[in-house]
N, C-alpha and C positions, 0 to 999 in steps of 0.2 A: 942662403941657398935659393937658386933659381926655381920658380914654380914651373911645373910641367903640366900643360893642359892635357886632359884625357885624349888619347889619340889611338889610331890603329897602326900596328906595326906588322910589316910583312914577315911571314915565316916561310919555311920550305914548302908548306902545303896550302896556306891560306893567309889570314891575318888574325892577329890577336888584339884585344882591347887592353891598352896600358893605362892604368889609373895609379896616380902617385908613384910613377916610375916602375910599377910591377905589373905583370900580366894579371888580369882580373877575370875570374869565372863568374858570369852573371847567373845568379839563381833568382830568376825574375818572375814577375807576375803583373798582369795589367788590371787596373781598377775598372769599375764600371765607368761609363762614358763621362759623367759629370762629377765624380767623387772628389777630385782634387780641386774643385772650385770652392770648397769649404774647408777651412782649417779646423773648424769645430767638429765637423763630421769626421775628419781624418784623425783627430786626436784619439778617437775610440778604435780606429783601424790600425794605427801604427803598431801597438803592442801585439795584436793578433798576427800581423804580418811577420814580425820578428819571431814569434812562437812557432810559426810555420816554416822557419828556416829560410825565409826569403831574404835576399840581400839587396835586391834592386826592384824598384816599383815603377811601372809605367803608368803615367797619368796625364790628363789633358791640361792644356792651357788654351782657353778659348779666346778668340779675337774679340767677341762681344764683351767679355769680362774685363780685359786689360785696356781696351780703347772704347769705352761706352760713348764717348763724345770724340769726334774726329780731332786728332792732334793732342788729346789729353789722356794720359795713361795712368792707370791705377794698378800697382803691383802689390798692394798691401796683403791681400789674401794669399797670393802666390809666395810672397816672401816668407810669410808665417809657415806655410806648408814646407818650404825648403828648410827652414830652421828646425821645424819639428822632425822632419825626416833625418836631418843631420844628427839631432839629439838622440834619435833612436838607432843610429848607426847604419842607416839605409842610404843607398844611392838612388838617384832618380833618372829616368828617361822621360823627358817631357814630350808630349804629343801636341803639336801645333794644329789645333782645329781652326784653321784660317778660312780660306775661301771654300774649302771642300771637306765634308765629313760624310762618309758612306755614300758618296756619289751625289750628294746634294749640298746646299749652302745654308744649313740651319744654324750654324754657330757664328755667322757673320753679325756684325753690330747692326743695331736698328737703323742707323743712318745709311748703311749699305742696302739693307733690305727695302727701305722705303723709297729709295731713289733709283727707279728702274731706267730713268733716262741716262744717268751717269753710269749706272752699273746694270746694263741690260742682261736679261735672262736668256738662256738657251731655249730653243723651240724644238719640240718633238712631235712626231706624227703618230697619232693613235691608230687603232685597228680599222677605223672608218676612213682613214686617209685625211683626217682633219689635223691641222696644226694646233698645238696647245703650248701655253707658256709653262716652262719647267720651273721648279724651285731651285734650279742650279744656275749659277752665274755663267754667262757665256765667256769663253776663253778668247774670243776674237776681238776684244776691245781693250784699250790700253789702261783705263782707269782702275779696273779691279786688280790686275797684277801689280800695278804701281802702289796702290794703297796697301795691299797685302804685304808687299816687300818692305814698305816703310814700317808697318807694324811689326813684322818679324825681325827686322834688323834692330828695331828699338828693344824688342824682347831680348835678343842675343846680347846687345850692348849692356842691358841691365843685368843679365846673368853674369857677364864677365865682371861687372863692378861689385856685385854682392856675393858671388860664389866662387870666383876663380881661385882664391887662396884655399878653398875647402874641397873643391871637386865633388860636391854633392850631386850636382847635375853632370852626368857623364856622357849624355848623348841626347839628340833631339830628332824627333820624327817630323818631317815637313808635310803638312796636310794629312788626310786620312782616307784610304780607300777611294782614290781619285777615279773619276770617270763619269760618264753620262748614263743615267738610268732611263728606261722607257723608250729608247730609240738608239740606233747604232751610230748616229751622228747628229750634231746640232744643225737645225735647218732654218736658223734665223737668217736674216738678209745678208749680213756680212759673212757669216759662215758659208752660205751658199755661193757667194761671190768668190771666196777663196777656193772652195771645192771645184769650181768651174775653171779655175785658172791652172797654169802649169805647176807641176809638182816642184817644190823648191830644189834647187840644184844641189844643196848640201846633203839633202836626203838621198837623192839619186846617186851622187858620188859615193856616199857611204855604202849604200846597198851594193853597188857594182864592185867597189874595192874590197869589201868584207864579205862577199857572197859566201865563200867557203866556210866562214866561221859563224854564220848566222844559225840561229835555232831552226831545225827542220820545220817546226810549226809555222814559222814566218815565211820560209821559202816556199812552202806548199801553197800559201795564200797569195803569192806574188806572181804576176804575169807581166813582167816589164816589157813594154814594146819598144821598138827602135825609135819611134817618134815620141819623145818625152816632153815635147813643147806644148802638149795639149793638157786637158784636165786630168784630175786624179783618176777618173773612170777610164779615160782614154789610155792612160799609162798602165793602170793596174787591173782594169776590168771592173764591171758592175757587180759588186757584192758587198755584203755587210763587213767582210774582212777588209775591203778597201776603205769603207767608212771608219772602221776601227783604227786602221793605220793612220788615216787622216787625223783622227782625234788624238791618238797617242803622240804623234809628232808635235802637235800644238799644246797638248797638256804638258809634255816634257819640257818644252820651251817656257811655258808659264811657270812651272815649278822651279826651273833653273833660275829664272829671274828672282824668285822669292828666296831660294836657298843661297844663291851667291851673295845677295845683299846681307843675309844673316851671317854667312861665313866671314865676310869682311870685318864684322864686329867681334866675333868670337869663334875661333876655329875648332869647335867641338865636332865630333863625328855626326854626320847627317844622313838620313835615309828617308824613304817613303814606303808605306806598306800597300799591300795589294789584296783586294777582294778577288779571289781566283775564279776563273771560269770553271764550271762544273761539267765534266765530261763523264758519261756513264761508265765507260770502260776504264776510267782512271779514278774510280771512286772506291771508297772503303765501304765495307758492309756494315752499315749502322742505320739507326732508326730515325735520324734527323730528316725532316722534310726538306725538299730542294730549296724552298724559299729562304731557308737559313743561309744558304751559300750561293744563291744565284743559279744560273743555268749555263747552257753551252752556246748561247747566241749573244753577241754584243748588244747590250741594252737590257737583257735579262740580268747580266752582271754589268758593272760599270764599264761602258765602252771607252777605250782609250787609256785605261789603267795599265799598270805594268805586268799584265799576265804574261805567261811564258811565250806566247806568240808575238809579243811586242817588246819583250825585255831588252832586245838589242837596241831598239829605238830609244828607250829610256836611258840605258847605260851610256849611249852616245850623245844624246841631246839634253841630258840633265847631268853633266859630268861633275857638278859639285856634290851630288849625292854619292856617298861612299858605297852604297849597295841598295838593291831593290829587295824588299822583304815580303815574303808570302804569309798571309794569314791562312792557316791550315785547319779546316774543320771537316769538310766532306771528302776532299781529294785524298788519294793515297798518300800517306805521310812520307814514306821512303822515297817514292817517285818525286814528290814535291821537293824534298831535300836535295836530291840529285840534280833536278832541273835548275834550282835556284843557286847552284854553285857555278852557273854559266859564266864563262870568261874568268873563272877562278875568283869570282866575288865571294866574300864571306857569307855564310848562312846565318840568318837572323829571323826567328819566328816570333813576331810580336803578339800574335793571337793564336790560340789553339784551345782544344777542349781542356776542361779543368777536372775531369773525373779520372779514375784510375786507368781507364782505357787510354786517355791522353797522356797521363803521367808515364806509363810504360814506354811510350814512344820517344821521349826525350833522350833516352840512352842511345838510340839509333842516331839521332841528330848530332849529339855531342860527341859520341865515340867514333862514328864512321864519317861524318861530314864536317867535323870541327866547328860546330855551331857556336857562335858567340853567345846566343841567347835562345831559350825556349820560354814562352810566357803564356800561361793559362789566362783566359779572359774572365773578368768579373770576380776576381779573387776575394774581394771584400764581402762577398756574399757567403763565404765559407767560414766556419769556425775552425780553429787550429786542429782540434781533435779529429775532425771529420775531413780535413783537407788532405787529399792523397799525396800532394806534393811535399808535405812535411817530412815524410819518410825518405823520399827520393832526394830531396834537396839536403836533408840532414846528412845522408851518406856522401853525397857529392861534396858538401862543405868539408868533410873530414879528409877527403882524398883529392882536393882541388889542385894541389901542387903536382901530383902525379898525372892528373887529367890534363892540366895545362901543358905540361912537358910533352905528353903523348900527342896532344893536338898539334903542337909546334913541329914535332918530328914525324907525324903521320904514322904512329906506331900503335894505334888502337882500333878496335872494332866494337861498335855498339849494336844492340839487338833487343828484341822483345818477343815474348810468346803470349798470345792471347788465350783466353779460355777456350778449351775444346768444345765443339758443338755438342749439344745434348743428344742429338739424334745420331744413332749409330750409323757408321758407313760414310758420313760426310767427311770431306778432306780436312786435314789439319790446316787452319788458316795461317799458321806460322811455321813454315818448313825450317829445317836446320840452316844455320848460317856458316859459311866457310870464309876463311881469310888466309892470306899468305904473308909471312914476314920473313924475307930472305928465303932460306932453305926450308922453313917450317910451314906446314899446313895445319891450320887450326879449324876444327869442326865443333860447332856449338849447337847443342840439342836441348830439348826439354829434359829436366832432371829425372833420373831413374827412380821409379817407385814400383811397388808391386801392384798397386791399384791404379787409380785414375790420375794421370799427370795434371798438374795445375798450370797456372800462368807463370811467367818469369820475365826477367829483364836484367840488364846489366851491361858490362863492358869488360873486354879483355885487353890488357896492355902488354905489349912486348917490352921486356926490360933488358933485352940484349941476350945473345947466346940462347941457351935453353931455359931462360927464366921468364915467367909470365905472371902478371898480377891479375887476379880475377876479382871483380867487384859486382855485387848484386845477389840475386837469389832465383831459384827455380830453373837452373840450367846445369848442364854438365859439359865438359870440354875434353875432346880427344886431340892428340897431337901426333903428327907424322913428320919425319925428316926425309927429304927427297933422296938421300943416299943411304939411309939406314934400313936394314931389313925389318927391324922391329924397334918401336919406340915405347918404352914403359915410363911410368912416373917414378922418378928417383926419390923425390920428397914432395910432400904436400903439407903446407903449414898455414894455419889460421893466424891472421895478423891483427894487431891492434895499432891504431894510429896514435902516435905520441903528440904532445903539444907542439913540437917543432915540425910536424908533418912526417917524421920518420916512422918506419914500420917496425914493430916489435912482435916476436913470435908469442902467441897466446897458447896454441895447442899444436902438437905434431900429429897430423892426420895420416891415416893409411888404411889398409884393410877395406872395410865397408865404404869409407869415404872416397876411396879411389878404385873401388871394385878390383882390388888386388893389383893395382898399378895400371889399370887400363885407361881410366879417365878420372878427372877431378869433378866431384859432385858439389854443387852449391845448392842446397835444398831450400824449399819454401819454408815458411814458418810452421806450417802444419802439413808435412808431406803425407801422402796416402800410402802407408805401408801395408795396407790390406789386413789389418788386425794382427 
């Protein structure tokens, strides 16, 4: 039998991950930054991850660990982690911490850090107008991307040799939260020289040719002049957005050099993740300080990364990457999901909140935006009993066949309802959700109770005709047909999932559970019936 490498397969709505010849729903979580560098540490973590119903683990492979001496590679610790994950029945997404991690270069080998002549650093300007040497490799020199590409291609070749028959490793992230912190652009000598010269013709050709399909956030920051033979500022104007565009173009080309070298050795799906820019009117109402997620100005967040106003640049000039993936902490979750489906790329969220607030939101990503993955960060800090994702992933695991089919067909809608404000009179943070499936209109609201409604989450899948599958809790669904004067509930059945994924009726529901045929109620664990 011919082995099939994990790959992405196009569907009518997006793409799906195929593992061992079948669509695979990733119930994923990311480890703390350095956890996967130790097989001994991970031996205590693997059972906890399994108990939390996780089937895919995101963890780092650092350049400094696998190539401590230039040209000499050590995969012993990584190999043991892969074997132990396989024994636990878990899949891995490896995160290549190469030249860049969180906008700086802290995971590079010592021989890179100590040789600033061969591997120059970027220079940033502080608030006093003084130049400072950054802890980030400059992307305008040839040695760093060449060395990174050699290391990454060696890693990918090794993965093919040790894991191809098993497909334990199903995807690889190239670098991490790329971009320059502390300034909107690199101001080192070579960077300044490139910035003062004409904008590359391939970038101008792309912008002019694809203008109508560009993200509005990119078009708003561009003022292309007729005379494009001059500097970046002469072409696009003097602004930090011009600086960011300059950095994004060169970062994308840097990563393309690394990614394409790895893809030649082993054709696993590849992506890079994004530390998003934080804009106040696109933010969720939560208590996290802005420092956790950056700000709204390039340099406060990593300038040149694949934020939504540069995603077109990344998709075009790093074509080996299968998608650009947003880390979603502070930004509005639903808006981020919608934006990162740009050009119909698949949605993949490699980092997000790991509390119940975050767990509720994965249903929206998976049900409405066909997400390949939602992944809470720092999952090895939680015990299975207190891990909110245990319940959500446990339910998704049971119905994964139905969810995957709905994702392929575009026949589902996902949603969440947050806790209502304690203060009377404040608006509901989670209004009803509506969706259309052919002639059917579906309205999803908080579950009916006599007292105070609680939180909720879930997914509604259209099974054809007048049949719908409801998954989750804390909500109710009303149905209407475009040509019928009245639509009542004919039958409402509680289902059990069988071992083969089929559904068997457990209870016949009616009366109170459907409010006499008006809507289907999916109650919370402890609904408030007012005594």
